[in-house]
C-alpha positions as CSV (number, residue, x, y, z in Angstrom):
1,M,81.6,-68.5,85.3
2,L,81.0,-68.1,89.1
3,N,83.7,-65.6,89.5
4,R,82.3,-63.5,86.7
5,A,78.8,-63.8,88.3
6,K,80.3,-62.5,91.6
7,E,81.7,-59.5,89.8
8,L,78.5,-58.8,87.9
9,C,76.3,-59.1,91.0
10,A,78.6,-56.5,92.8
11,L,77.9,-53.9,90.1
12,S,75.1,-51.3,90.3
13,G,72.4,-51.6,87.7
14,V,68.9,-50.6,88.7
15,G,66.4,-50.4,85.8
16,G,67.3,-47.3,83.8
17,W,70.8,-47.2,85.1
18,E,72.4,-50.3,83.6
19,D,75.4,-48.4,82.3
20,E,78.0,-49.9,84.7
21,V,76.8,-53.5,83.9
22,R,76.6,-52.9,80.2
23,D,80.1,-51.5,80.1
24,Y,81.5,-54.5,82.0
25,I,79.7,-57.0,79.7
26,A,80.8,-55.2,76.6
27,Q,84.4,-55.3,77.7
28,C,84.1,-59.0,78.4
29,A,82.3,-59.7,75.1
30,A,84.5,-57.7,72.8
31,P,87.2,-60.3,72.1
32,Y,84.5,-62.9,71.0
33,A,82.0,-60.7,69.3
34,D,81.7,-60.4,65.5
35,E,79.3,-57.5,65.9
36,M,78.2,-55.5,68.9
37,R,75.9,-52.5,69.4
38,V,73.8,-50.6,71.9
39,D,70.3,-49.7,70.8
40,A,68.2,-46.6,71.8
41,M,66.8,-48.3,74.9
42,G,70.3,-49.3,76.1
43,N,70.2,-53.0,75.3
44,L,73.5,-54.6,74.5
45,I,73.3,-56.8,71.4
46,V,76.2,-59.1,70.6
47,F,76.3,-61.3,67.5
48,K,78.7,-64.3,67.3
49,R,79.2,-66.2,64.1
50,G,79.1,-70.0,64.4
51,K,81.0,-72.7,62.5
52,K,78.3,-73.0,59.9
53,A,75.6,-70.7,58.6
54,T,72.4,-72.6,59.4
55,G,70.0,-69.9,58.3
56,K,68.3,-70.2,61.7
57,K,68.1,-67.0,63.8
58,L,68.7,-68.0,67.4
59,M,68.7,-65.5,70.2
60,L,69.6,-65.9,73.9
61,C,68.5,-63.2,76.3
62,A,69.4,-62.2,79.8
63,H,68.5,-58.9,81.5
64,M,71.1,-56.6,83.0
65,D,68.9,-54.7,85.5
66,E,68.2,-55.4,89.1
67,V,65.5,-54.4,91.5
68,G,66.4,-51.4,93.7
69,L,65.2,-48.0,94.9
70,I,65.0,-44.5,93.6
71,V,65.4,-41.2,95.5
72,K,62.1,-39.3,95.4
73,R,62.4,-36.7,98.2
74,I,64.9,-35.4,100.8
75,T,63.4,-34.4,104.1
76,D,64.3,-31.3,106.1
77,D,66.1,-33.6,108.5
78,G,68.3,-35.0,105.7
79,Y,66.5,-38.4,105.4
80,I,65.9,-40.0,101.9
81,K,62.3,-40.9,101.0
82,F,62.3,-43.5,98.2
83,A,60.2,-45.6,95.8
84,C,60.9,-49.1,94.6
85,V,62.2,-49.9,91.1
86,G,60.7,-53.3,90.4
87,S,58.7,-55.5,92.7
88,I,60.1,-55.5,96.3
89,D,58.3,-56.6,99.5
90,P,58.7,-53.7,102.0
91,R,59.1,-56.2,104.8
92,V,62.6,-57.2,103.5
93,L,63.9,-53.6,103.5
94,I,63.9,-52.6,107.2
95,G,67.4,-52.2,108.6
96,K,69.1,-53.2,105.3
97,R,72.3,-51.5,104.1
98,V,72.1,-49.7,100.8
99,L,74.4,-47.6,98.5
100,V,72.6,-44.4,97.7
101,G,72.9,-42.3,94.5
102,L,75.5,-42.3,91.8
103,G,78.1,-41.6,94.4
104,R,77.2,-44.9,96.2
105,H,77.0,-43.3,99.6
106,P,76.4,-45.8,102.4
107,G,72.9,-45.7,104.0
108,V,70.6,-47.8,106.1
109,I,66.8,-48.2,105.7
110,G,65.0,-47.2,108.8
111,I,61.5,-47.2,110.3
112,K,60.0,-45.9,113.5
113,A,61.4,-47.6,116.6
114,Y,59.5,-50.7,117.7
115,H,58.8,-49.3,121.2
116,L,56.9,-46.4,119.6
117,V,54.7,-48.7,117.5
118,S,51.0,-48.8,118.3
119,K,49.2,-52.1,118.7
120,E,47.4,-51.4,115.4
121,E,50.6,-50.7,113.6
122,E,52.2,-53.9,115.0
123,E,49.5,-56.0,113.4
124,T,50.0,-54.5,109.9
125,A,52.8,-54.8,107.4
126,P,54.8,-51.6,106.9
127,K,54.5,-49.7,103.6
128,V,57.3,-48.1,101.6
129,N,56.0,-44.7,102.6
130,D,56.7,-45.6,106.3
131,L,60.4,-46.2,105.5
132,Y,63.4,-43.8,104.9
133,I,67.1,-44.1,104.2
134,D,69.5,-42.6,106.7
135,I,72.8,-41.5,105.1
136,G,74.1,-39.8,108.2
137,A,73.3,-36.3,107.0
138,K,72.5,-33.7,109.6
139,D,70.0,-31.7,107.4
140,K,68.5,-31.4,104.0
141,K,71.4,-29.2,102.7
142,Q,74.0,-31.7,103.6
143,A,72.0,-34.6,102.1
144,E,71.5,-32.6,98.9
145,A,75.2,-32.1,98.5
146,L,75.6,-35.9,98.3
147,V,72.4,-37.2,96.6
148,E,70.1,-35.9,93.9
149,L,66.4,-36.6,93.3
150,G,65.9,-39.4,90.8
151,E,69.2,-41.2,91.6
152,P,69.1,-45.0,92.1
153,C,69.9,-47.0,95.3
154,V,71.2,-50.6,95.4
155,F,71.5,-53.1,98.2
156,D,74.9,-53.3,99.8
157,T,75.4,-57.1,99.8
158,A,78.6,-59.1,99.3
159,S,78.8,-61.7,96.6
160,E,80.2,-64.9,98.2
161,D,80.2,-68.6,98.5
162,F,77.6,-69.7,101.0
163,G,77.0,-72.9,102.9
164,D,77.5,-76.3,101.1
165,G,77.7,-75.6,97.4
166,L,75.5,-72.4,97.5
167,F,76.1,-68.9,96.4
168,K,74.7,-65.6,97.9
169,A,74.5,-62.2,96.3
170,K,72.3,-59.3,95.4
171,A,71.2,-59.1,91.8
172,I,71.6,-62.8,91.1
173,D,68.4,-62.1,89.1
174,D,69.7,-61.8,86.4
175,R,73.5,-61.2,86.5
176,L,73.9,-64.9,86.9
177,C,72.5,-65.5,83.4
178,C,74.5,-62.6,82.0
179,A,77.6,-64.6,83.2
180,M,76.3,-67.7,81.5
181,L,75.8,-66.0,78.2
182,L,79.4,-64.6,78.4
183,K,80.7,-68.1,79.1
184,L,78.9,-69.4,76.0
185,M,80.2,-66.6,73.9
186,E,83.8,-67.6,74.8
187,Q,83.2,-71.0,73.2
188,E,83.2,-72.0,69.5
189,L,79.6,-72.3,68.6
190,P,78.1,-74.6,65.9
191,M,75.7,-71.9,64.6
192,D,75.2,-68.1,64.6
193,V,73.9,-66.8,67.9
194,T,72.7,-63.3,68.9
195,F,73.1,-62.6,72.6
196,L,70.7,-59.9,74.0
197,F,71.6,-58.3,77.3
198,S,68.4,-56.4,77.9
199,V,67.4,-53.4,80.1
200,Q,64.4,-52.6,82.3
201,E,63.1,-56.2,82.6
202,E,62.1,-55.6,86.2
203,V,59.8,-52.7,85.4
204,G,57.9,-54.3,82.6
205,C,60.2,-56.1,80.1
206,R,60.6,-52.8,78.2
207,G,64.1,-53.3,76.7
208,A,63.5,-56.8,75.2
209,F,60.5,-55.7,73.3
210,G,62.3,-53.2,71.1
211,A,65.3,-55.4,70.7
212,A,63.3,-58.4,69.6
213,F,61.3,-56.2,67.3
214,A,64.5,-55.1,65.5
215,L,66.3,-58.5,65.6
216,E,63.3,-60.8,64.6
217,P,64.8,-64.1,65.8
218,E,63.1,-67.3,64.9
219,I,63.9,-68.9,68.3
220,A,64.4,-67.1,71.6
221,L,65.7,-68.7,74.8
222,I,65.0,-66.3,77.7
223,T,67.4,-67.1,80.6
224,D,66.5,-65.8,84.0
225,C,66.1,-66.7,87.6
226,T,62.9,-68.0,89.3
227,T,61.5,-68.3,92.8
228,A,62.6,-71.3,94.8
229,C,60.5,-71.6,98.0
230,D,62.1,-74.8,99.4
231,F,62.0,-73.9,103.1
232,P,60.1,-75.2,106.1
233,T,57.1,-72.9,106.1
234,V,56.1,-73.7,102.4
235,E,54.7,-77.0,101.2
236,G,53.4,-78.7,98.1
237,Q,53.1,-76.7,94.9
238,S,53.7,-73.5,96.7
239,R,57.4,-74.4,96.8
240,V,57.4,-73.7,93.0
241,C,60.8,-75.3,92.5
242,Q,63.8,-76.1,94.6
243,L,67.6,-75.7,94.8
244,G,69.7,-78.7,93.6
245,D,67.2,-80.2,91.2
246,G,68.6,-78.5,88.1
247,P,67.4,-75.7,85.8
248,V,63.8,-74.9,85.4
249,I,62.2,-75.4,82.0
250,Y,58.9,-73.6,81.8
251,Y,55.7,-74.8,80.2
252,M,53.9,-71.7,81.3
253,D,54.1,-68.7,83.7
254,N,51.9,-65.7,84.3
255,S,52.9,-64.0,81.1
256,V,53.6,-66.7,78.5
257,V,52.7,-70.2,77.4
258,S,56.0,-71.6,76.1
259,D,56.5,-72.8,72.6
260,R,55.5,-76.5,72.8
261,A,58.2,-77.7,70.4
262,L,60.9,-75.9,72.3
263,Y,59.6,-77.2,75.6
264,E,59.8,-80.8,74.3
265,Q,63.2,-80.2,72.7
266,L,64.7,-78.8,75.9
267,R,63.4,-81.8,77.9
268,R,64.7,-84.3,75.3
269,V,68.1,-82.6,75.2
270,A,68.3,-82.6,79.0
271,K,67.5,-86.3,79.2
272,E,69.9,-87.3,76.4
273,N,72.7,-85.5,78.1
274,G,72.0,-86.6,81.7
275,I,71.2,-83.0,82.8
276,P,68.8,-82.8,85.8
277,W,65.9,-80.4,85.2
278,Q,62.6,-79.4,86.8
279,T,59.6,-77.4,86.0
280,K,57.5,-75.0,88.1
281,H,54.9,-76.6,90.3
282,R,53.0,-73.3,90.3
283,V,52.2,-70.9,87.5
284,A,53.8,-67.7,88.7
285,G,56.2,-64.9,87.7
286,G,57.2,-63.7,84.3
287,T,60.3,-63.0,82.2
288,D,61.4,-61.1,79.0
289,A,59.7,-63.9,77.1
290,K,56.5,-61.9,77.5
291,A,57.8,-59.1,75.4
292,V,59.8,-61.3,72.9
293,Q,57.0,-63.7,72.2
294,S,54.5,-61.0,71.2
295,T,56.9,-59.0,69.1
296,K,55.7,-58.3,65.5
297,A,54.1,-61.5,64.1
298,G,55.2,-63.5,67.1
299,I,58.5,-65.3,68.0
300,R,58.9,-68.9,69.2
301,A,60.1,-68.3,72.8
302,I,60.7,-70.2,76.1
303,P,62.1,-69.2,79.4
304,V,64.8,-71.3,81.2
305,S,65.7,-70.3,84.7
306,A,67.9,-71.0,87.7
307,P,66.0,-71.6,90.9
308,I,66.9,-68.9,93.5
309,R,65.7,-68.4,97.1
310,Y,64.7,-64.9,98.2
311,L,64.3,-63.2,94.8
312,H,64.0,-59.5,94.8
313,T,65.5,-59.1,98.3
314,P,68.9,-57.8,99.4
315,A,70.4,-61.4,99.2
316,G,69.4,-64.2,96.9
317,V,70.7,-67.7,97.3
318,G,71.3,-70.3,94.6
319,C,73.0,-73.7,94.1
320,V,76.2,-73.8,92.1
321,S,75.3,-77.2,90.6
322,D,72.1,-75.7,89.2
323,F,74.1,-73.0,87.5
324,E,76.5,-75.5,86.0
325,N,73.7,-77.7,84.7
326,M,71.8,-74.8,83.2
327,L,74.9,-73.7,81.4
328,R,75.3,-77.3,80.0
329,L,71.7,-77.3,79.0
330,L,72.0,-74.1,77.0
331,R,75.1,-75.3,75.2
332,C,73.5,-78.7,74.4
333,F,70.4,-76.9,73.1
334,I,72.5,-74.8,70.8
335,D,74.3,-77.9,69.5
336,D,71.0,-79.8,69.0
337,T,69.4,-76.9,67.2
338,A,72.4,-76.5,64.9
339,A,72.4,-80.3,64.2
340,N,68.7,-80.2,63.1
341,C,68.8,-77.2,60.9
């Protein structure tokens, strides 16, 4: 699973440009899928038949898109002005390497040199409008030959093992969970499962809404990544969750109150199978559960996440044991649901 996650994280898939990720997942899923299709939004929907027909419609969801940038203007000097696709703190962008446009041209995000900064500017955080991407072009004409307006830009970060049992990459949110769903798909399952690989989660959970509207699952597990703030400057509930304590089972976030029965079922399944788990100490963030839960007459939904440091930055960091335990929890939940149908 980890090797596949590394490959998925290395792909480019800013919201609206998930094609490369979708093609990779479809190729991996094809040998195990009983049905597979792409809908109008670009979601990849994969159905896998289980050992028995329980009559229960279960859906597992992971989003394919990543946060990134979009080209909005090219200056006369050949620099790229950009906007963010998804929520990104401008402070994490300065000096970072990026791949610009569909041609993935190397670039670096720049800002006015520090020795030219006024005292007032030094005391305020930079804004996206203060930044630009340098692709080494000498003028606008040369830059326009390489990059077009409206093309995406992604962070240029290696996917690699990191420290003691950790993993570092861009786009861990949510390529990690895409890898988990592919791993589950490879196994013989006790019941029918629909796997939804959704688009445009980072810009408003747009893909999952339409897919869930069409699929109408009875139960939906939304797999994602969530903010771990387990570092020295953060204390108490502001840490949210931490690496090494297992997957995060939500009772609530900023967009949903989880289905109570599913919350209790996941906790029970974790306990019965010796799987460590944690919940969020602070109500924050949101996932595709927001869109899925409110589709049509309503769907029983709950998010389950891997804790990740530095979400929505050029490099997220997660714990391999958390990934493994989350995968175990998902499989045990499917088994338990099938057994009680």
